[in-house]
Backbone bond lengths (Angstrom), bond angles and torsions (degrees), N, CA, C in turn:
res aa  C-N    CA-C-N  psi(-1)  N-CA   C-N-CA  omega(-1)  CA-C   N-CA-C  phi
1 M - - - 1.359 - - 1.431 110.36 -
2 S 1.283 122.41 139.86 1.419 128.37 170.05 1.529 112.90 -98.37
3 S 1.459 109.49 165.79 1.524 111.55 177.79 1.491 100.82 -130.48
4 L 1.311 116.44 162.36 1.476 128.20 -174.37 1.576 103.68 -143.91
5 T 1.356 106.88 136.18 1.514 115.67 170.94 1.560 109.97 -116.92
6 V 1.206 113.58 126.95 1.472 118.29 179.49 1.622 107.89 -106.87
7 R 1.343 111.66 121.05 1.359 112.60 -178.29 1.566 109.83 -111.82
8 N 1.367 112.12 164.80 1.528 120.57 179.28 1.630 107.64 54.50
9 L 1.347 117.47 46.64 1.426 121.11 172.35 1.480 105.93 -88.83
10 D 1.388 111.89 132.84 1.481 119.16 179.41 1.571 111.00 -53.85
11 E 1.231 119.86 137.04 1.491 123.08 179.31 1.568 110.03 -58.77
12 S 1.193 120.14 -33.76 1.461 122.94 -179.15 1.582 112.23 -68.91
13 V 1.360 112.01 -36.47 1.475 116.79 177.78 1.574 107.69 -67.67
14 K 1.354 117.15 -44.65 1.456 118.57 -176.47 1.484 106.46 -64.09
15 N 1.403 121.06 -44.27 1.394 119.56 -177.00 1.670 110.26 -63.86
16 S 1.166 117.77 -35.38 1.506 124.00 176.48 1.415 108.30 -66.56
17 L 1.303 119.99 -39.95 1.432 123.25 177.22 1.608 111.21 -65.53
18 R 1.277 112.31 -42.83 1.498 118.89 179.46 1.500 107.85 -59.75
19 V 1.237 120.90 -44.37 1.483 126.65 -172.87 1.462 107.69 -70.72
20 R 1.448 116.89 -46.49 1.474 122.50 178.24 1.577 107.85 -57.59
21 A 1.382 120.42 -46.79 1.407 124.47 177.65 1.501 109.32 -53.22
22 A 1.340 115.27 -51.84 1.542 115.46 -174.03 1.422 107.46 -66.49
23 R 1.345 126.33 -35.79 1.394 128.76 -177.64 1.623 108.35 -57.56
24 H 1.351 111.32 -41.04 1.467 120.47 179.50 1.561 116.02 -87.42
25 G 1.359 114.73 -4.26 1.408 116.62 175.04 1.547 114.20 73.82
26 V 1.316 114.90 24.49 1.503 118.02 172.79 1.454 111.05 -127.31
27 S 1.336 112.57 175.63 1.498 117.68 179.71 1.580 108.50 -75.78
28 M 1.297 112.53 169.34 1.411 121.10 179.01 1.572 105.31 -64.97
29 E 1.310 117.90 -44.44 1.407 121.10 177.13 1.412 116.41 -54.38
30 E 1.396 116.95 -48.81 1.350 122.18 176.74 1.538 119.45 -64.48
31 E 1.303 115.87 -32.04 1.376 126.13 176.13 1.618 105.20 -66.10
32 V 1.262 117.95 -48.64 1.510 119.08 177.45 1.430 113.88 -61.70
33 R 1.382 115.87 -35.22 1.568 119.22 174.52 1.593 113.30 -60.59
34 Q 1.431 107.37 -41.02 1.438 116.02 -177.19 1.496 111.26 -67.96
35 I 1.392 117.39 -42.25 1.323 120.05 -176.26 1.558 110.24 -71.15
36 L 1.328 118.45 -38.84 1.514 117.95 174.07 1.484 113.93 -63.46
37 Q 1.313 115.96 -45.92 1.373 114.49 179.45 1.526 113.73 -63.73
38 K 1.312 123.43 -37.55 1.437 128.56 174.90 1.511 111.13 -58.78
39 I 1.334 118.08 -37.65 1.431 121.89 -178.40 1.579 111.26 -84.00
40 V 1.289 117.50 -46.40 1.430 124.72 -172.18 1.495 115.48 -73.47
41 A 1.360 115.15 -41.85 1.475 120.71 -173.41 1.460 109.25 -60.58
42 P 1.346 127.55 -41.46 1.479 121.52 -177.89 1.482 111.73 -63.06
43 E 1.390 116.79 -34.11 1.340 116.82 176.50 1.459 118.65 -60.14
44 Q 1.395 109.02 -35.86 1.464 116.92 -171.45 1.645 103.16 -80.38
45 A 1.255 121.65 -29.98 1.398 123.18 -179.85 1.492 108.99 -68.28
46 G 1.344 120.29 -28.66 1.419 120.65 -176.22 1.583 108.68 -78.79
47 Q 1.235 119.72 -13.99 1.543 121.27 -170.92 1.445 107.43 -70.00
48 V 1.380 115.92 140.33 1.429 119.69 177.43 1.563 107.09 -111.95
49 S 1.294 115.10 143.12 1.493 120.77 -178.56 1.446 113.39 -61.77
50 F 1.284 114.91 156.37 1.500 117.13 177.37 1.541 114.18 -59.47
51 A 1.325 118.20 -38.38 1.331 123.78 175.60 1.465 114.35 -58.26
52 D 1.355 112.73 -49.41 1.499 118.39 179.99 1.568 109.96 -58.61
53 R 1.340 119.40 -43.43 1.374 124.92 -179.15 1.566 113.77 -66.17
54 V 1.392 119.35 -36.61 1.373 121.90 169.66 1.536 115.34 -67.58
55 N 1.352 117.70 -34.09 1.450 121.11 -178.71 1.516 106.81 -70.66
56 S 1.396 116.53 -43.85 1.434 119.21 -179.34 1.484 113.33 -64.18
57 R 1.340 120.36 -36.36 1.429 126.59 -178.41 1.622 108.59 -65.65
58 F 1.235 116.94 -41.23 1.420 118.02 -173.24 1.553 111.40 -102.15
59 A 1.306 120.77 6.23 1.451 123.35 177.70 1.383 112.29 -57.49
60 K 1.298 118.48 -44.32 1.460 119.44 -172.55 1.578 112.45 -75.79
61 L 1.315 119.07 -3.92 1.444 120.56 174.10 1.531 117.58 -75.92
62 Q 1.366 117.82 -10.57 1.441 127.02 -175.17 1.470 111.84 45.45
63 L 1.310 113.77 75.24 1.470 125.18 -173.40 1.609 110.70 -62.77
64 E 1.408 109.35 -28.55 1.551 110.58 178.96 1.470 115.64 -64.42
65 A 1.339 122.02 -23.02 1.283 131.16 173.59 1.508 121.50 -75.73
66 L 1.345 115.01 -11.94 1.461 119.36 -179.44 1.646 108.64 -74.34
67 P 1.262 114.73 140.64 1.518 115.75 176.44 1.424 110.13 -73.95
68 I 1.354 111.40 137.66 1.507 120.46 172.97 1.436 109.93 -102.08
69 P 1.362 115.77 117.20 1.500 119.73 179.92 1.539 113.04 -58.28
70 A 1.284 113.36 154.70 1.532 120.59 -177.53 1.623 98.95 -75.19
71 R 1.364 107.40 150.53 1.428 112.83 176.16 1.535 109.66 -77.37
72 Q 1.217 121.96 148.09 1.382 134.59 -178.81 1.552 109.54 -103.86
73 T 1.347 115.55 154.60 1.378 113.13 -179.59 1.484 104.29 -85.20
74 A 1.362 118.45 152.04 1.457 126.19 -176.98 1.499 105.22 -73.92
75 R 1.317 112.24 150.38 1.640 116.15 174.41 1.499 108.68 -66.91
76 T 1.266 112.25 163.14 1.398 118.41 173.22 1.562 115.19 -69.19
77 P 1.178 121.93 129.38 1.545 118.47 -175.29 1.527 103.96 -71.54
78 P 1.240 111.52 157.98 1.517 122.27 179.44 1.537 112.88 -70.63
79 A 1.268 121.69 140.98 1.420 120.45 178.41 1.617 107.03 -94.39
80 F 1.315 114.08 131.52 1.505 118.94 -173.25 1.518 108.51 -105.63
81 D 1.318 118.76 -3.68 1.483 116.04 -179.17 1.541 104.73 -93.77
82 A 1.350 114.16 97.87 1.448 123.94 -177.69 1.503 107.57 -81.34
83 P 1.341 116.82 135.64 1.538 128.30 178.60 1.480 110.78 -61.55
């Protein structure tokens, strides 16, 4: 778990937070955690993975229709055993 320190918080905001926490029966720290979770979690849920973004970007290219070149035989490896 991480910790976070918020400096220069307006006194009225702190008092409102204290009242809100008391109304919900939790500590100020827990109230802040719940508020942050409520606000930040939906943003994370809407994030799309990099792979999904790449797939959606190239989906209209119909990659199945691209020609696949025939395999070529590998070149003969060099012989290092000199006579």
